[in-house]
C-alpha positions in Angstrom: -82.8 -6.2 27.1 -83.5 -6.7 23.3 -83.0 -3.2 22.6 -79.7 -3.0 24.4 -78.6 -6.0 22.5 -79.7 -4.3 19.2 -77.6 -1.1 20.2 -74.5 -3.2 20.9 -75.0 -5.0 17.5 -75.2 -1.7 15.6 -72.0 -0.4 17.4 -70.2 -3.6 16.5 -71.3 -3.4 12.8 -70.2 0.2 12.6 -66.8 -0.7 14.0 -66.4 -3.8 11.7 -67.1 -1.4 8.7 -64.3 0.8 9.7 -62.0 -2.1 10.3 -62.8 -3.9 7.2 -62.6 -0.7 5.1 -58.9 -0.2 6.5 -57.8 -3.7 5.9 -59.3 -4.2 2.5 -57.1 -1.5 1.1 -54.1 -3.3 2.0 -55.0 -6.6 0.3 -54.7 -7.7 -3.4 -58.0 -7.2 -5.6 -60.3 -10.3 -5.3 -63.8 -11.2 -5.1 -65.1 -10.2 -1.6 -66.7 -12.9 0.6 -67.9 -10.2 3.0 -69.1 -6.7 2.0 -69.7 -3.9 4.4 -70.8 -0.3 3.5 -73.1 2.5 4.6 -73.6 6.0 4.7 -74.5 9.1 7.0 -76.8 11.9 6.0 -78.8 14.8 7.5 -82.1 16.4 6.6 -83.8 19.4 7.9 -87.5 20.2 7.2 -89.6 23.4 7.8 -93.3 23.7 7.9 -95.4 27.0 8.2 -98.8 28.3 7.1 -97.5 31.8 6.6 -94.0 33.1 6.3 -94.3 35.5 9.2 -95.9 32.9 11.7 -94.6 30.1 13.8 -92.3 27.7 11.9 -92.2 24.1 12.7 -88.7 22.5 12.4 -87.6 18.9 12.4 -84.2 17.3 12.0 -83.1 13.9 10.9 -79.6 12.3 11.1 -79.8 9.1 9.2 -77.3 6.3 9.1 -77.3 3.0 7.1 -75.2 -0.1 7.2 -75.3 -2.8 4.6 -73.9 -6.2 5.1 -73.5 -9.0 2.6 -71.8 -12.3 3.4 -71.0 -15.2 1.0 -70.2 -18.3 3.1 -70.4 -20.4 0.0 -70.8 -20.3 -3.8 -74.5 -20.7 -3.7 -75.4 -19.0 -0.4 -75.7 -15.3 0.4 -76.5 -13.8 3.7 -77.9 -9.9 3.6 -78.6 -7.6 6.4 -79.5 -3.9 6.2 -79.7 -1.6 9.3 -81.3 1.8 9.3 -80.7 4.0 12.2 -82.4 7.3 12.5 -82.1 10.2 15.1 -85.0 12.6 15.1 -85.0 15.9 17.1 -87.2 19.1 16.9 -90.8 20.3 17.2 -92.4 17.1 15.6 -90.9 15.1 18.6 -92.3 17.7 21.0 -95.6 18.4 19.5 -97.0 15.2 18.0 -98.5 12.7 20.4 -97.2 9.3 20.1 -94.6 10.2 17.7 -92.1 7.6 19.0 -94.6 4.9 18.4 -95.3 6.2 14.8 -91.7 6.2 13.6 -90.9 2.9 15.1 -94.1 1.1 13.8 -93.3 -2.2 12.1 -96.1 -4.3 10.7 -93.9 -7.4 9.7 -93.9 -10.8 11.3 -90.4 -10.0 12.5 -91.6 -6.7 14.1 -89.1 -7.2 16.9 -86.3 -6.2 14.5 -87.5 -2.6 14.9 -87.4 -0.5 18.2 -86.3 2.8 19.9 -82.9 2.9 21.5 -83.8 6.4 22.9 -87.1 7.8 23.5 -87.1 11.3 25.1 -89.2 14.4 25.1 -86.8 16.1 22.6 -85.1 13.2 20.6 -85.8 9.9 19.4 -83.2 7.4 18.2 -84.7 4.3 16.4 -83.2 1.4 14.5 -84.5 -1.2 12.3 -83.3 -4.2 10.4 -85.2 -3.8 7.1 -83.1 -6.5 5.3 -82.2 -9.7 7.0 -82.4 -12.9 4.9 -80.6 -15.9 3.3 -80.5 -16.5 -0.5 -79.7 -19.9 -2.0 -79.2 -20.3 -5.8 -79.1 -23.5 -7.7 -78.9 -23.4 -11.5 -82.0 -21.6 -12.6 -83.5 -21.4 -9.1 -83.3 -18.8 -6.4 -84.9 -19.0 -3.0 -84.8 -16.2 -0.5 -86.0 -16.5 3.1 -86.4 -13.7 5.6 -86.9 -9.9 5.5 -86.4 -8.9 2.0 -87.4 -6.4 -0.8 -90.0 -8.1 -3.2 -90.0 -5.4 -5.7 -92.7 -6.4 -8.4 -94.0 -2.8 -9.2 -91.9 -1.0 -11.7 -92.8 2.7 -11.9 -91.4 6.1 -10.9 -94.0 7.1 -8.3 -96.8 4.6 -7.6 -96.7 0.9 -7.9 -100.1 -0.3 -8.5 -99.3 -4.1 -8.5 -96.7 -4.1 -5.7 -98.7 -5.9 -3.2 -95.7 -6.8 -1.0 -93.7 -3.5 -0.6 -96.2 -0.6 -0.7 -94.8 2.6 0.5 -95.5 6.3 0.5 -93.7 8.2 -2.3 -93.7 11.3 0.1 -90.9 9.3 2.1 -88.1 10.3 -0.3 -85.5 10.0 2.3 -85.8 6.1 2.2 -84.2 5.1 -1.1 -84.0 1.5 -0.2 -87.7 1.0 0.7 -89.0 -1.3 3.2 -88.8 -5.0 3.2 -91.2 -8.0 3.7 -90.9 -10.9 5.9 -91.6 -14.0 3.8 -90.4 -16.5 1.3 -89.6 -16.0 -2.5 -88.7 -18.5 -5.1 -87.5 -17.5 -8.6 -87.1 -19.6 -11.7 -85.5 -18.3 -14.9 -86.7 -20.3 -17.9 -85.0 -17.9 -20.3 -82.8 -15.0 -20.8 -85.7 -12.3 -20.7 -88.3 -14.2 -18.6 -88.8 -15.4 -15.0 -91.5 -17.1 -12.9 -91.7 -16.1 -9.3 -93.8 -17.3 -6.2 -93.8 -15.1 -3.1 -95.5 -15.4 0.3 -95.2 -12.9 3.1 -96.5 -13.0 6.7 -97.6 -9.8 8.7 -97.6 -9.0 12.4 -101.3 -9.9 12.4 -100.3 -13.3 11.1 -102.3 -12.8 7.7 -100.6 -14.1 4.6 -100.2 -12.5 1.3 -99.1 -14.9 -1.6 -98.8 -14.3 -5.3 -97.4 -15.7 -8.6 -95.7 -13.5 -11.2 -94.5 -14.3 -14.8 -92.6 -11.8 -16.7 -91.4 -12.1 -20.3 -90.5 -10.1 -23.5 -92.6 -10.1 -26.5 -92.2 -7.9 -29.6 -89.8 -5.5 -27.8 -92.2 -5.0 -24.8 -91.7 -6.2 -21.3 -94.8 -7.9 -20.0 -95.8 -9.3 -16.6 
């Protein structure tokens, strides 16, 4: 029942994106209170030991929907929906592949599920962003599934204890989110103090403090 509701939600959001994009063009320019956008892309991969031997083929059709709603001056609601249709040899040859691609270790793990799970094709969907953010002066607080991006590097983030990921997953630009609470305070133009707590599916908590600032032309944290 939950999966059917998720499918209906994704379909409604897709239709809303189309209707919003059509109506927005006829209205005068103004700050949007509701923002809807997304994309669709296709990727195929091939794996083989030797060129003249058996090739393993895999196909991925990837759709994303991004929703941002501002019900008030200080409140923002954000949702990100990731839909993937996978078909090919990986689905047929790898045991438990459907469970592997739909694995969600977050506290809100019910936000991820397979809409279709057949012998040849898998259609999986996940809400990797679903949060409310409240801003008051120099303070921001975000509650829900969010991206807590503390590590800043091109490949490996050694101090990103909230949103670790595999850099081999280059088809996922947005990166996964964490289920938790994040509070930010901005004492100056180039400094910030943050506290974050996330909870996993196993109910274990991860909590940390971060202070970042600029000194002598260097960014330190």
